N, C-alpha and C positions, 0 to 999 in steps of 0.2 A: 705657642701660647706666649703672650708677652704682657707685661705690666710695667710701666715706666721704663726703667733700664734693665729690668729682668726679662730674659728671653730663654725659653726652654722648648726643645723639640721632642716629639714623641714619634717613634717608629712602631708600626704594628702590622701584622699580617692577618688577613682574613682567609680562613680555610673553610671550604664548603665540602662536606662529606657527600659521597654518593648516596643514592636512595638505599635504605636498608633492605636486607633480606630477612624475612621473619622465619624463625625455626621453632618447632616444638619438639620436645623429647619423645613424645608419643602422640601420633595423630589419630589413634583409636582409643577412646576412653570407654571402658567397660563397666558394667554394674559391679558393685561390691558384693562379696559373697556372704552367705549365712544371714544372720539377723541384721546385718548392716544395711542401711538404706543409702541410696545415693550412687554416685559414679566416681571414677578415678579423676585425678587431677594431673596436670603436666606443666612443666616450666616452659615459658615462651621467652625467646630471645630476639633481639633485633641487632643484626651485625652489619657494619658498614666499614669498608676498608680493613677488614680483619679484626675490628674492635667491637666488643659488645657495648652498644649504646642504649640498651633497654631502659636504664634508669632515667634517661633523658626524654623518653617518649610516653605518650598516653595510648594504651591499647584499648580497643573497643571490639565488640562482637556484632555480627549481623543478626543474631537471634538470641535474645536474653532468655528465651524459654529453653534453649539448648545449652548455651555456654555462658559462664560468668567469669570475669577477670578480677583477680585479687592482686592489687598492686600495693598492699600494705607494707611490703618490704620492697622498696624501689629497686634494689639491685637483684631481686629475684621474683619478678612477676609470675603469677600462676594462672592457669586456665582450668576451670573445673566444669565437669558435665553436670547439668541440672535437669536435663530431659533428653529423650531420644531424638536423634536427627543429626543433621550436618550444619555447621556454621563456619563462618570465617572469623578469624581474629585479624584485626587490621590496625594500621596507624594512618592517620590523616584521611584517607579514603581507600576503598577496597582496591582500586586500580593502582594505587601508589605502592602499597606493600601489604600483602596478606598471606595467610596460610590457612588451609582447610583442616577442620577437626571434626571427626565423626564420633557420636555418642551412641552406644548400642546397649541393648538389654542382655547381651551375652555376658555371662558372669566370668569374672577374672578367674583363670584356672591355674 
């Protein structure tokens, strides 16, 4: 950068992370017991280079009738079951990074 007699240089590095690996704490979400309605929830993470980058990404699901993503706390995104079946949680597109989650009517024991 320069202006009249003023000159200043900037050095910077660009780092490109590897594609993330998605992880869930529990890939089988069961029905809640007793008078409770609904299904379990689980935390989802995106890890690249050993670092959790979940707060930097937008998670989606392949089936909104099976799974829903709650990213209201960016550092702790959650996936909840909303219906029986199997769905993928993914970022960008399913072939880029995804993890499968199954929702079942079997009651948590």
